Structure formats: structure tokens, C-alpha cells
DSSP file (Angstrom, degrees, kcal/mol; ACC not computed):
  #  RESIDUE AA STRUCTURE BP1 BP2  ACC     N-H-->O    O-->H-N    N-H-->O    O-->H-N    TCO  KAPPA ALPHA  PHI   PSI    X-CA   Y-CA   Z-CA
    1    1 A X              0   0    0      0, 0.0     0, 0.0     0, 0.0     0, 0.0   0.000 360.0 360.0 360.0  19.5   46.2  -20.7   17.8
    2    2 A X    >   +     0   0    0      2,-0.1     3,-1.1     3,-0.0     4,-0.4   0.241 360.0 126.3 -94.7  14.6   44.9  -18.1   15.3
    3    3 A X  T 3   +     0   0    0      1,-0.2     0, 0.0     2,-0.1     0, 0.0  -0.347  62.4  31.0 -68.6 151.9   44.0  -20.7   12.8
    4    4 A X  T 3  S+     0   0    0     -2,-0.1    -1,-0.2     1,-0.0    -2,-0.1   0.250  90.1  97.4  89.1 -11.8   40.5  -20.8   11.4
    5    5 A X    <   -     0   0    0     -3,-1.1    -2,-0.1     1,-0.1    -1,-0.0   0.947  54.3-176.0 -73.4 -47.0   39.9  -17.0   11.7
    6    6 A X        +     0   0    0     -4,-0.4    -1,-0.1     1,-0.1    -3,-0.1   0.626  54.3  99.0  66.8   9.3   40.7  -16.4    8.1
    7    7 A X        +     0   0    0      2,-0.1     2,-0.9     3,-0.1    -1,-0.1  -0.195  41.0 148.1-118.0  43.8   40.3  -12.6    8.6
    8    8 A X  S >  S-     0   0    0      1,-0.2     3,-0.9     2,-0.1    -2,-0.0  -0.706  85.5 -22.1 -90.0 110.4   43.9  -11.7    9.0
    9    9 A X  T 3  S-     0   0    0     -2,-0.9    -1,-0.2     1,-0.3    -2,-0.1   0.355  97.1-100.7  71.5  -3.3   44.3   -8.2    7.6
   10   10 A X  T 3   -     0   0    0      3,-0.0    -1,-0.3    96,-0.0    -2,-0.1   0.606  63.2 -93.2  71.7  13.2   41.2   -8.6    5.5
   11   11 A X    <   -     0   0    0     -3,-0.9     2,-0.0     2,-0.1    -4,-0.0  -0.171  64.8 -34.2  79.3-173.0   43.2   -9.4    2.3
   12   12 A X        -     0   0    0      1,-0.1     2,-0.5    98,-0.0    95,-0.1  -0.271  64.7 -98.8 -79.3 166.6   44.4   -7.0   -0.4
   13   13 A X        -     0   0    0     93,-0.2     2,-1.5    94,-0.1     3,-0.2  -0.797  23.1-144.9 -88.9 127.3   42.6   -4.0   -1.8
   14   14 A X     >  +     0   0    0     -2,-0.5     4,-2.0     1,-0.2     5,-0.2  -0.702  25.0 175.5 -88.6  87.8   40.7   -4.6   -4.9
   15   15 A X  H  > S+     0   0    0     -2,-1.5     4,-3.0     1,-0.2     5,-0.3   0.919  73.4  55.1 -66.3 -40.6   41.3   -1.2   -6.5
   16   16 A X  H  > S+     0   0    0      1,-0.2     4,-2.1     2,-0.2    -1,-0.2   0.921 110.4  45.6 -63.5 -36.4   39.6   -2.0   -9.7
   17   17 A X  H  > S+     0   0    0      2,-0.2     4,-2.8     1,-0.2    -1,-0.2   0.914 112.1  52.2 -64.9 -40.6   36.4   -3.0   -8.0
   18   18 A X  H  X S+     0   0    0     -4,-2.0     4,-2.4     1,-0.2    -2,-0.2   0.888 109.5  49.3 -62.7 -41.5   36.6    0.0   -5.8
   19   19 A X  H  X S+     0   0    0     -4,-3.0     4,-2.2     2,-0.2    -1,-0.2   0.881 110.0  51.9 -61.7 -40.2   37.0    2.3   -8.9
   20   20 A X  H  X S+     0   0    0     -4,-2.1     4,-2.4    -5,-0.3    -2,-0.2   0.943 111.9  45.8 -65.0 -44.7   34.1    0.6  -10.6
   21   21 A X  H  X S+     0   0    0     -4,-2.8     4,-2.3     1,-0.2     5,-0.3   0.896 109.8  54.3 -61.7 -38.7   32.0    1.2   -7.5
   22   22 A X  H  X>S+     0   0    0     -4,-2.4     4,-3.1    -5,-0.2     5,-0.9   0.921 111.3  45.8 -56.9 -45.1   33.2    4.8   -7.3
   23   23 A X  H  X5S+     0   0    0     -4,-2.2     6,-2.4     3,-0.2     4,-0.7   0.860 110.8  53.7 -71.4 -33.7   32.1    5.4  -10.9
   24   24 A X  H  <5S+     0   0    0     -4,-2.4     6,-1.2     5,-0.2    -2,-0.2   0.928 122.8  26.2 -64.7 -45.8   28.7    3.7  -10.2
   25   25 A X  H  <5S+     0   0    0     -4,-2.3    -2,-0.2    -5,-0.1    -3,-0.2   0.853 138.5  22.7 -89.5 -40.9   27.8    5.9   -7.2
   26   26 A X  H  <5S+     0   0    0     -4,-3.1    -3,-0.2    -5,-0.3    -2,-0.1   0.703 118.8  54.0-103.9 -23.3   29.8    9.1   -7.9
   27   27 A X  S  <<S-     0   0    0     -5,-0.9    -3,-0.1    -4,-0.7    -4,-0.1   0.384 102.6-117.8 -93.4   2.7   30.4    9.1  -11.7
   28   28 A X  S    S+     0   0    0     -4,-0.1    -4,-0.2     1,-0.1    -3,-0.1   0.731  73.5 136.2  66.7  18.6   26.8    8.7  -12.7
   29   29 A X        +     0   0    0     -6,-2.4    -5,-0.2    -7,-0.1     3,-0.1   0.835  31.8 171.4 -70.5 -27.9   27.8    5.5  -14.3
   30   30 A X        +     0   0    0     -6,-1.2    -1,-0.1    -7,-0.3     3,-0.1  -0.041  39.9  71.3  49.2-153.5   24.7    3.8  -12.8
   31   31 A X        +     0   0    0      1,-0.1    -1,-0.2    -7,-0.0    -2,-0.1  -0.154  65.1  94.0  55.4-144.3   24.1    0.2  -14.1
   32   32 A X  S    S-     0   0    0     -3,-0.1    -1,-0.1     3,-0.0     3,-0.1  -0.171  87.7  -5.6  59.4-153.6   26.6   -2.2  -12.8
   33   33 A X  S    S-     0   0    0      1,-0.1     3,-0.1    -3,-0.1     2,-0.0  -0.232  83.4 -95.4 -64.7 153.6   26.0   -4.3   -9.6
   34   34 A X        -     0   0    0      1,-0.2     5,-0.1    55,-0.0    -1,-0.1  -0.322  59.5 -76.5 -60.8 156.9   22.9   -3.7   -7.5
   35   35 A X        +     0   0    0     -3,-0.1     2,-0.3     4,-0.1    -1,-0.2  -0.304  63.3 167.3 -58.7 140.2   23.4   -1.4   -4.5
   36   36 A X     >  -     0   0    0     -3,-0.1     4,-2.5     1,-0.1     5,-0.2  -0.971  46.7-117.1-147.1 161.9   25.2   -3.1   -1.7
   37   37 A X  H  > S+     0   0    0     -2,-0.3     4,-2.3     1,-0.2     5,-0.2   0.917 117.0  51.3 -64.2 -42.4   26.9   -2.0    1.6
   38   38 A X  H  > S+     0   0    0      2,-0.2     4,-2.7     1,-0.2     5,-0.2   0.905 110.8  48.6 -60.1 -46.3   30.2   -3.2    0.4
   39   39 A X  H  > S+     0   0    0      1,-0.2     4,-2.4     2,-0.2    -2,-0.2   0.950 113.3  46.3 -61.2 -51.1   29.8   -1.3   -2.9
   40   40 A X  H  X S+     0   0    0     -4,-2.5     4,-2.5     1,-0.2    -1,-0.2   0.843 111.9  53.1 -62.2 -37.0   28.8    1.9   -1.2
   41   41 A X  H  X S+     0   0    0     -4,-2.3     4,-2.0     2,-0.2    -1,-0.2   0.922 111.4  43.3 -62.4 -47.8   31.7    1.5    1.3
   42   42 A X  H  X S+     0   0    0     -4,-2.7     4,-2.2     2,-0.2    -2,-0.2   0.897 113.1  52.4 -65.9 -38.1   34.3    1.1   -1.3
   43   43 A X  H  X S+     0   0    0     -4,-2.4     4,-2.2    -5,-0.2    -2,-0.2   0.920 110.4  48.3 -62.8 -45.5   33.0    3.9   -3.3
   44   44 A X  H  X S+     0   0    0     -4,-2.5     4,-2.1     1,-0.2    -1,-0.2   0.855 109.1  52.9 -63.6 -35.2   33.0    6.1   -0.3
   45   45 A X  H  X S+     0   0    0     -4,-2.0     4,-2.1     2,-0.2    -1,-0.2   0.898 110.1  48.8 -67.8 -39.0   36.6    5.1    0.6
   46   46 A X  H  X S+     0   0    0     -4,-2.2     4,-2.6     2,-0.2    -2,-0.2   0.903 110.4  50.6 -66.9 -38.2   37.7    6.0   -3.0
   47   47 A X  H  X S+     0   0    0     -4,-2.2     4,-2.5     1,-0.2    -2,-0.2   0.890 110.7  49.0 -67.5 -35.8   35.9    9.3   -2.7
   48   48 A X  H  X S+     0   0    0     -4,-2.1     4,-3.1     2,-0.2    -1,-0.2   0.902 109.7  51.6 -66.9 -40.6   37.6   10.0    0.6
   49   49 A X  H  X S+     0   0    0     -4,-2.1     4,-2.4     2,-0.2    -2,-0.2   0.879 110.4  50.3 -61.2 -41.3   40.9    9.1   -1.1
   50   50 A X  H  X S+     0   0    0     -4,-2.6     4,-1.4     2,-0.2    -2,-0.2   0.941 113.3  43.9 -59.6 -50.6   40.1   11.5   -3.8
   51   51 A X  H  <>S+     0   0    0     -4,-2.5     5,-2.8     2,-0.2     6,-0.3   0.899 113.0  51.8 -61.7 -44.1   39.3   14.3   -1.4
   52   52 A X  H ><5S+     0   0    0     -4,-3.1     3,-1.2     1,-0.2     5,-0.4   0.918 112.1  48.3 -63.1 -42.3   42.3   13.5    0.8
   53   53 A X  H 3<5S+     0   0    0     -4,-2.4    -1,-0.2     1,-0.2    -2,-0.2   0.754 106.5  54.7 -67.9 -27.5   44.5   13.7   -2.4
   54   54 A X  T 3<5S-     0   0    0     -4,-1.4    -1,-0.2    -3,-0.2    -2,-0.2   0.279 124.7 -97.4 -95.2  12.7   43.1   16.9   -3.5
   55   55 A X  T X 5S+     0   0    0     -3,-1.2     3,-0.8    -4,-0.1     4,-0.3   0.668  85.7 129.7  83.9  16.6   43.9   18.7   -0.2
   56   56 A X  T 3 < +     0   0    0     -5,-2.8    -4,-0.2     1,-0.2    -3,-0.1   0.289  46.2  92.6 -79.8  11.6   40.4   18.3    1.2
   57   57 A X  T 3  S-     0   0    0     -5,-0.4    -1,-0.2    -6,-0.3    -5,-0.1   0.485  99.6-117.0 -87.3  -3.7   41.9   16.9    4.4
   58   58 A X  S <  S-     0   0    0     -3,-0.8     2,-0.2    -6,-0.0    -2,-0.1   0.862  77.6 -17.1  72.2  35.6   42.0   20.4    6.0
   59   59 A X  S    S-     0   0    0     -4,-0.3    -2,-0.1     2,-0.1    -4,-0.1  -0.598  94.4 -52.7 125.2 171.6   45.7   20.7    6.3
   60   60 A X  S    S+     0   0    0     -2,-0.2     2,-0.5     2,-0.1    59,-0.1  -0.292 104.8  23.7 -76.2 165.2   48.8   18.5    6.3
   61   61 A X        +     0   0    0     57,-0.1     2,-2.9     1,-0.1    -2,-0.1  -0.654  59.3 132.8  84.5-129.9   49.0   15.5    8.5
   62   62 A X     >  +     0   0    0     -2,-0.5     4,-1.2    -4,-0.1     3,-0.4  -0.283  43.1 172.7  77.9 -61.1   45.8   14.1    9.5
   63   63 A X  H  >  -     0   0    0     -2,-2.9     4,-2.4    55,-0.5     5,-0.2  -0.022  47.1 -11.8  60.8-153.5   46.8   10.7    8.7
   64   64 A X  H  > S+     0   0    0      1,-0.2     4,-2.7     2,-0.2     5,-0.3   0.869 131.3  48.1 -60.0 -46.8   45.1    7.4    9.2
   65   65 A X  H  > S+     0   0    0     -3,-0.4     4,-2.4     1,-0.2    -1,-0.2   0.896 114.7  46.3 -62.4 -41.5   42.3    8.6   11.6
   66   66 A X  H  X S+     0   0    0     -4,-1.2     4,-2.6     2,-0.2    -1,-0.2   0.913 112.8  49.9 -70.7 -41.6   41.3   11.5    9.5
   67   67 A X  H  X S+     0   0    0     -4,-2.4     4,-2.5     2,-0.2    -2,-0.2   0.964 114.0  44.5 -65.0 -50.5   41.3    9.4    6.2
   68   68 A X  H  X S+     0   0    0     -4,-2.7     4,-2.6    -5,-0.2     5,-0.2   0.917 112.5  52.3 -61.9 -39.9   39.1    6.7    7.8
   69   69 A X  H  X S+     0   0    0     -4,-2.4     4,-2.4    -5,-0.3    -1,-0.2   0.935 109.5  50.6 -64.7 -38.6   36.7    9.4    9.4
   70   70 A X  H  X S+     0   0    0     -4,-2.6     4,-3.0     1,-0.2     5,-0.2   0.943 110.5  48.8 -60.5 -44.0   36.4   10.9    5.9
   71   71 A X  H  X S+     0   0    0     -4,-2.5     4,-2.1     1,-0.2    -1,-0.2   0.918 111.8  47.9 -62.9 -40.9   35.5    7.6    4.4
   72   72 A X  H  X S+     0   0    0     -4,-2.6     4,-2.0     2,-0.2    -1,-0.2   0.892 112.8  49.7 -66.1 -40.9   32.9    6.9    7.1
   73   73 A X  H  X S+     0   0    0     -4,-2.4     4,-2.7    -5,-0.2    -2,-0.2   0.951 110.4  50.4 -60.1 -52.6   31.4   10.3    6.6
   74   74 A X  H  X S+     0   0    0     -4,-3.0     4,-3.0     1,-0.2    -2,-0.2   0.856 108.7  51.7 -56.3 -39.7   31.3    9.8    2.9
   75   75 A X  H  X S+     0   0    0     -4,-2.1     4,-2.5    -5,-0.2    -1,-0.2   0.890 108.8  49.7 -65.7 -38.4   29.5    6.5    3.2
   76   76 A X  H  X S+     0   0    0     -4,-2.0     4,-2.3     2,-0.2    -2,-0.2   0.956 113.5  47.1 -62.8 -45.7   26.9    7.9    5.5
   77   77 A X  H  X S+     0   0    0     -4,-2.7     4,-2.2     1,-0.2    -2,-0.2   0.949 113.7  47.8 -65.8 -46.4   26.3   10.7    3.0
   78   78 A X  H  X S+     0   0    0     -4,-3.0     4,-2.6     1,-0.2     5,-0.2   0.879 110.3  50.3 -60.1 -39.9   26.2    8.4    0.1
   79   79 A X  H  X S+     0   0    0     -4,-2.5     4,-2.2     2,-0.2    -1,-0.2   0.885 109.8  51.6 -65.0 -38.6   23.8    6.0    1.8
   80   80 A X  H  X S+     0   0    0     -4,-2.3     4,-1.9    -5,-0.2    -2,-0.2   0.923 111.7  47.4 -62.6 -44.5   21.5    8.9    2.7
   81   81 A X  H  X S+     0   0    0     -4,-2.2     4,-0.9     1,-0.2    -2,-0.2   0.918 115.1  45.2 -62.7 -44.3   21.5   10.0   -1.0
   82   82 A X  H  <>S+     0   0    0     -4,-2.6     5,-3.5     1,-0.2    -1,-0.2   0.854 111.7  52.0 -67.2 -36.0   20.9    6.5   -2.3
   83   83 A X  H ><5S+     0   0    0     -4,-2.2     3,-1.3     3,-0.2    -1,-0.2   0.855 104.6  56.9 -72.0 -32.4   18.2    6.0    0.3
   84   84 A X  H 3<5S+     0   0    0     -4,-1.9    -1,-0.2     1,-0.3    -2,-0.2   0.752 109.5  46.8 -66.8 -25.4   16.4    9.2   -0.8
   85   85 A X  T 3<5S-     0   0    0     -4,-0.9    -1,-0.3    -5,-0.1    -2,-0.2   0.294 117.3-116.5-100.7   8.8   16.3    7.8   -4.2
   86   86 A X  T < 5S+     0   0    0     -3,-1.3    -3,-0.2     1,-0.1     3,-0.2   0.900  78.3 128.3  59.3  42.3   15.0    4.4   -2.9
   87   87 A X      < +     0   0    0     -5,-3.5    -4,-0.2    -8,-0.1    -1,-0.1  -0.244  24.4 103.5-126.5  39.4   18.3    2.9   -4.2
   88   88 A X    >   -     0   0    0     -5,-0.2     3,-2.7    -6,-0.2    -1,-0.1   0.612  63.8-149.7-101.5 -10.7   19.7    1.0   -1.3
   89   89 A X  T 3  S-     0   0    0      1,-0.3     3,-0.1    -3,-0.2    -2,-0.0   0.801  72.8 -50.6  53.8  33.5   18.7   -2.6   -2.3
   90   90 A X  T 3  S+     0   0    0      1,-0.3    -1,-0.3   -54,-0.1     2,-0.1   0.456 100.9 143.2  85.2  -1.8   18.4   -3.8    1.3
   91   91 A X    <   -     0   0    0     -3,-2.7     2,-0.3   -56,-0.1    -1,-0.3  -0.353  44.8-131.9 -68.4 151.8   21.8   -2.4    2.3
   92   92 A X     >  -     0   0    0      1,-0.1     4,-2.0    -3,-0.1     5,-0.2  -0.786   8.4-134.1-107.0 150.5   22.2   -1.0    5.8
   93   93 A X  H  > S+     0   0    0     -2,-0.3     4,-2.7     2,-0.2     5,-0.2   0.920 106.8  54.3 -65.0 -42.1   23.8    2.3    6.5
   94   94 A X  H  > S+     0   0    0      1,-0.2     4,-2.6     2,-0.2    -1,-0.2   0.916 109.8  47.5 -60.1 -44.4   25.8    0.8    9.4
   95   95 A X  H  > S+     0   0    0      1,-0.2     4,-2.5     2,-0.2    -1,-0.2   0.871 110.7  50.4 -64.8 -35.3   27.2   -1.8    7.1
   96   96 A X  H  X S+     0   0    0     -4,-2.0     4,-2.3     2,-0.2    -2,-0.2   0.921 113.6  45.5 -68.2 -40.9   28.1    0.7    4.4
   97   97 A X  H  X S+     0   0    0     -4,-2.7     4,-2.1     2,-0.2    -2,-0.2   0.935 114.4  49.5 -67.6 -43.8   29.9    3.0    7.0
   98   98 A X  H  X S+     0   0    0     -4,-2.6     4,-2.3    -5,-0.2    -2,-0.2   0.914 111.0  49.4 -61.0 -45.2   31.7   -0.2    8.4
   99   99 A X  H  X S+     0   0    0     -4,-2.5     4,-2.5     1,-0.2    -1,-0.2   0.880 109.4  52.6 -64.1 -41.2   32.7   -1.3    4.9
  100  100 A X  H  X S+     0   0    0     -4,-2.3     4,-2.4     2,-0.2    -1,-0.2   0.898 108.2  49.4 -60.9 -42.7   34.1    2.2    4.2
  101  101 A X  H  X S+     0   0    0     -4,-2.1     4,-2.0     1,-0.2    -2,-0.2   0.899 113.0  47.9 -66.8 -39.7   36.2    2.2    7.3
  102  102 A X  H  X S+     0   0    0     -4,-2.3     4,-2.3     2,-0.2    -2,-0.2   0.937 113.3  46.7 -67.7 -42.9   37.6   -1.2    6.5
  103  103 A X  H  X S+     0   0    0     -4,-2.5     4,-2.5     1,-0.2     5,-0.2   0.892 112.5  49.7 -64.3 -40.7   38.4   -0.3    2.9
  104  104 A X  H  X S+     0   0    0     -4,-2.4     4,-2.6     2,-0.2    -1,-0.2   0.901 109.8  52.0 -67.4 -38.1   40.0    3.0    4.0
  105  105 A X  H  X S+     0   0    0     -4,-2.0     4,-2.9     2,-0.2     5,-0.3   0.922 109.9  48.4 -59.9 -50.8   42.1    1.2    6.5
  106  106 A X  H  X S+     0   0    0     -4,-2.3     4,-2.3     1,-0.2    -1,-0.2   0.887 111.8  49.7 -60.4 -38.5   43.3   -1.3    3.9
  107  107 A X  H  X S+     0   0    0     -4,-2.5     4,-2.3     2,-0.2    -2,-0.2   0.925 112.0  48.3 -67.0 -41.5   44.1    1.5    1.5
  108  108 A X  H  X S+     0   0    0     -4,-2.6     4,-2.0    -5,-0.2    -2,-0.2   0.955 112.2  47.9 -63.5 -47.5   46.0    3.3    4.2
  109  109 A X  H  X S+     0   0    0     -4,-2.9     4,-2.4     1,-0.2     5,-0.2   0.928 112.6  49.5 -57.8 -47.5   48.0    0.2    5.2
  110  110 A X  H  X S+     0   0    0     -4,-2.3     4,-1.5    -5,-0.3    -1,-0.2   0.903 110.4  50.2 -59.9 -41.5   48.8   -0.5    1.6
  111  111 A X  H  < S+     0   0    0     -4,-2.3    -1,-0.2     1,-0.2    -2,-0.2   0.873 110.8  49.5 -65.4 -37.9   49.9    3.0    1.1
  112  112 A X  H >< S+     0   0    0     -4,-2.0     3,-1.5     1,-0.2    -2,-0.2   0.869 106.8  55.0 -70.8 -38.2   52.2    2.9    4.2
  113  113 A X  H 3< S+     0   0    0     -4,-2.4    -1,-0.2     1,-0.3    -2,-0.2   0.846 102.5  58.2 -63.3 -32.9   53.7   -0.3    3.1
  114  114 A X  T 3< S-     0   0    0     -4,-1.5    -1,-0.3     1,-0.3    -2,-0.2   0.406 116.2-114.8 -73.1   2.4   54.6    1.4   -0.2
  115  115 A X  S <  S+     0   0    0     -3,-1.5    -1,-0.3     1,-0.1     6,-0.1  -0.347  78.1 105.7  93.0-179.1   56.6    4.0    1.6
  116  116 A X    > > -     0   0    0      4,-0.1     5,-2.3    -3,-0.1     3,-0.7   0.993  65.5-133.9  67.8  76.2   56.0    7.6    2.0
  117  117 A X  G > 5S+     0   0    0      1,-0.2     3,-1.9     3,-0.2   -54,-0.1   0.086  70.1  21.1 -62.7 165.3   54.7    8.0    5.5
  118  118 A X  G 3 5S-     0   0    0      1,-0.3   -55,-0.5     2,-0.1    -1,-0.2   0.402 137.4 -33.8  62.8   1.9   51.8    9.9    6.9
  119  119 A X  G <>5S+     0   0    0     -3,-0.7     4,-2.0   -11,-0.1    -1,-0.3   0.150 111.3 103.0 138.9 -17.2   49.7   10.3    3.7
  120  120 A X  H <>5S+     0   0    0     -3,-1.9     4,-1.4     1,-0.2    -3,-0.2   0.893  86.8  51.2 -56.3 -39.3   52.5   10.6    1.0
  121  121 A X  H  ><S+     0   0    0     -5,-2.3     4,-1.9     1,-0.2    -1,-0.2   0.857 105.4  54.5 -65.2 -36.1   51.7    7.0    0.2
  122  122 A X  H  > S+     0   0    0     -6,-0.3     4,-2.6     1,-0.2    -1,-0.2   0.872 103.9  56.0 -61.0 -38.9   48.0    7.8   -0.1
  123  123 A X  H  X S+     0   0    0     -4,-2.0     4,-2.0     1,-0.2    -1,-0.2   0.874 108.8  45.6 -66.9 -34.7   48.8   10.5   -2.6
  124  124 A X  H  X S+     0   0    0     -4,-1.4     4,-0.9     2,-0.2    -1,-0.2   0.830 113.5  50.6 -76.2 -31.0   50.6    8.0   -4.8
  125  125 A X  H  X S+     0   0    0     -4,-1.9     4,-1.0     2,-0.2     3,-0.3   0.908 111.2  49.4 -68.9 -38.8   47.7    5.6   -4.4
  126  126 A X  H >X S+     0   0    0     -4,-2.6     4,-2.6     1,-0.2     3,-0.6   0.896 105.6  55.7 -64.8 -43.8   45.3    8.3   -5.3
  127  127 A X  H 3< S+     0   0    0     -4,-2.0    -1,-0.2     1,-0.2    -2,-0.2   0.727 103.5  56.5 -67.3 -21.8   47.2    9.3   -8.4
  128  128 A X  H 3< S+     0   0    0     -4,-0.9    -1,-0.2    -3,-0.3    -2,-0.2   0.839 121.4  23.3 -75.1 -30.4   47.0    5.7   -9.8
  129  129 A X  H <<        0   0    0     -4,-1.0    -2,-0.2    -3,-0.6    -3,-0.1   0.709 360.0 360.0-112.8 -21.4   43.3    5.4   -9.7
  130  130 A X     <        0   0    0     -4,-2.6    -3,-0.2    -5,-0.2    -2,-0.1   0.408 360.0 360.0-118.0 360.0   41.7    8.8   -9.7
């Protein structure tokens, strides 16, 4: 009886779009799409992936909760930076943080399916895109 929901697992991760968003918000790429909660969320998740991959996780382990927490923290920080520049385009901070958490969870799940438990999968995912 789960038909009609259409939100099973949230679909696959669009890495290319996430990389584009990351470049737009963190790489000074500017331009691109107007600011959005989803864009900020996926950019923040990519930034968290980058930090997680470079040992910014504060030690080994950490895993899913730490990675998602990092993504949410990055989204809040990014939103505040964009807001200070008057560049939020009607996006909301709550939506940006929520979007980052969803994207981070999808990335984590994808990395786990690819093998390498506990974050090893995240490292290989990070090396592909960053």
C-alpha cells in the first residue's frame, strides 16, 4: 500500500548538479542558477563531503550522523553568508539545511552501496568529484 508516495529513497544523487552548485557557491563561480534552497543544500553536502574526505571529520569513524551533521552545519553557514550578501533569492534557511541533510544521506547511502563501510565509500565518492 505504499503506492502514490513516489518518494522512495528520494532517487539517485545528481553528482554533476551538486558539483555545479558547489562551484557556484564555494568556487566563486557565481552566475548559474538563481539562489535556491536545493542548490545551497547540495553545495553544502558537497562541501561536507570535501571536508570529510580531507580529514576534517575530527578523527576516524564518525560515519553517517557526523557527515549529515557537517552538511547541515555547512548549509546553515552558507545560507548566512548568502543572506548577508542579500543573495538568498527567497530561499529559506530551514529548507537549505533540510536539503543538505537529504543530499548528504543520499551520498552516504550511495557510498555504502558501493562498498567500503563506515566512510571508506565516502572517500571514493569524494575523490571522483572533488
